[in-house]
Residue, then its C-alpha position, 0 to 999 in steps of 0.5 A: x708529603x711523607x718523605x723524611x718523617x716517614x723514614x724516621x718513624x719507620x726506623x724507630x718503629x720496626x712494626x710499621x708495615x702497611x698495605x693498601x687495600x682495594x675494596x673487592x666489590x663482592x656486590x655491585x649496585x646500579x651502573x651509575x655515571x661518573x660525576x661531571x668533569x671541569x673544562x680544562x684551563x686553556x693554553x700550553x702545559x707548563x712545568x714547575x720544578x725544583x732544582x736541588x743543585x741550586x735551591x731555586x724553582x724553575x718553569x719550563x714554558x713547554x712541558x711537552x718539549x722542555x728545553x730552557x728552564x726559567x728561574x722563578x724563585x730565589x735560591x731559598x730551597x723548599x721545605x715542601x711541594x709548591x702550590x700554584x693557583x688554577x690560572x697559573x699566575x702565582x706559586x706559593x711555597x715554604x722555603x727551606x727556612x720555613x718562611x712562606x713565599x710567593x713568586x710570579x710564574x709568568x714574569x720574565x725575571x724573578x719576582x718573589x715576595x715573603x708572605x710571612x717571615x715567621x719561620x714556622x711553616x711546613x706546607x702550604x696550598x692555595x685555593x684555585x681562585x687564590x682566595x683561601x690559603x691552607x698551611x701546616x706548621x713545623x710544630x708537627x701537631x694535628x692542625x691545619x690553618x686556613x686563611x680567608x685572604x679575601x676578607x679585610x682584615x684576613x680571617x683565619x681558622x685552625x682545624x684540628x684533624x683526627x683519624x676518622x672511623x665509623x664507630x664514633x670512637x677515635x680514641x685508639x688512633x692518634x693523628x700526629x700531623x698533616x703534610x701534603x695539601x691540595x684544594x679541590x677545584x670547588x675551593x671547599x675541600x682539602x685533600x691531605x696526607x697525615x701520619x697516624x699512630x695506633x696502639x696494637x699491643x702493650x708496647x707496640x704502635x702501628x704508625x702509618x700515612x693515610x690520605x684524608x679530606x677536610x671540609x675547610x670552606x663552605x661556599x654557600x655560607x661564605x665562611x669556614x667549613x665544618x671541619x669534618x674529616x673523612x677517609x679517601x681510601x679504605x682503611x689500610x691493613x698492615x704493609x704500605x703507606x700512601x701519601x702525596x695525593x693530588x687531584x686530576x686537573x679536571x676530574x676532582x673525583x680522581x687522585x694520584x698518590x705515592x705508595x710505599x711498601x716498607x717491608x719490601x722497599x717498593x715504591x709506586x705511583x698509584x691512582x684512584x677513581x673515588x666514585x667507582x672506587x677503582x685503584x690502579x698502579x700507574x708505574x713502579x718507581x724507586x722513590x717518592x714521586x710527588x705525582x702531578x697531572x698534566x692540564x688535560x689529565x693525559x699524563x702524570x709527571x713524577x720524580x724518578x731516579x734509577x728507573x730512568x737512569x738518573x735523578x730527574x722527572x719522568x712522565x707517563x701517558x694515561x688512558x681515558x680512565x686517568x688512572x691507568x698507564x698507556x705506555x712506559x715512563x719517559x725521562x723529561x728533565x734531569x737534575x730536577x724534582x717535585x714537578x707541578x704541571x700548570x697552565x696560564x689562563x682562565x678555566x671556563x666558568x661554565x664548568x664550575x660545579x653549581x652549589x647542590x643541596x646536601x646529601x640526605x639518605x635513609x636506610x630501611x629496615x633499621x635494624x636490619x634482620x634479613x639479607x638486604x636493606x634499602x638505601x634511599x636518597x629523597x633528592x638523589x643526585x644524577x649519580x652517587x656511590x655507596x660503600x658498606x663498612x664494618x665498625x673498623x672502617x673495613x670495606x665489605x661491599x660497594x656499588x653505584x646508582x643513578x636512581x634514588x635507591x640502592x639495595x645493600x646486600x647483608x647476606x653473610x654478615x654477622x650481627x653488629x654495627x655497620x656503616x654506609x658511606x654515600x658519596x656524590x662528587x665530594x659530598x659524603x654522608x655516613x649512616x649507621x646500620x645495625x644488623x641483627x642476624 
């Protein structure tokens, strides 16, 4: 999602240098257990790719042994990554002329429809059930537009994005615009990347890509979500940008994303477990990869270049963690980019997460004056995690728990305002914690 614009900003802003930060778990909580996975969509893994030489989208009906590609779109080019419904029937994409189009993925011949001929769109994401659509525009503003396609007439809402921190002050950072979009399997949360600008001095500005999530829909209320924006990864110190995030197909607490070090010119495909807060490098690359998980989450496909000998698509096997490689990259398809794995079929409904009550939590004592405080969840989910941050969003300590409480270690902390982030699945609560030492 941050390819062309990122390079432009970097050229204009030499001080733009970002580095991903891993949260060093200086203190750990309970053992906990991971959130429930979804059952996979049955069927054969297929691969949707873009052919830059022809300007069309193609499908390989057997992603593990791709031979003859089947053209599924007109030669209209693409402006951003295509999006596919969870059942693999329809693909939506923004064409090179910024119109919004849809094409059938299982038809024997090209069946494409222009959904909106207005040439204003930048990126698009269709919800897993096909009922909601999210999009950004070429106005490069901090807006995400969400459409309820199940309503008659279609309803929409514009969400203004912002750069979140946990001090309540967002004036120092400005979110410029979002790009890559993907819906969580529950159809409520949008995963996205966004370009941010933060003044660092009288005339200097730090420009970086970050990964966020937006509460765009509320299943319980049957209407648009709260619009709350939260960080997915800890605040990045100077050195690296992250973007093009994608959920694992069956574990929405796991994501893969592109990692770029502007200072060294290094690229990598990274993956993170948002529950345990582990971040791992899948493989080094030489360009933006736009990673995509296979239907069983056993492989990741990505755009590759010289690392596999020529521009094309490679894949790499993963171990059971879904965030670590279990082999080396293998060339899959040449003369193609921007892969999207999908399957054609219905995901078993028993795997859909039931609606759960909102997270509630308290911290005592507050203000905290000793070396620890107790975090209590009155109606605790089976497993949850916590992260203690300072007012700038920097991770200090973290842990997991499968009980209704956890101990927050405060030894060594100076007096000030801190914030505790509690997560379960994709639910999140942020609590202030004043510390007086």
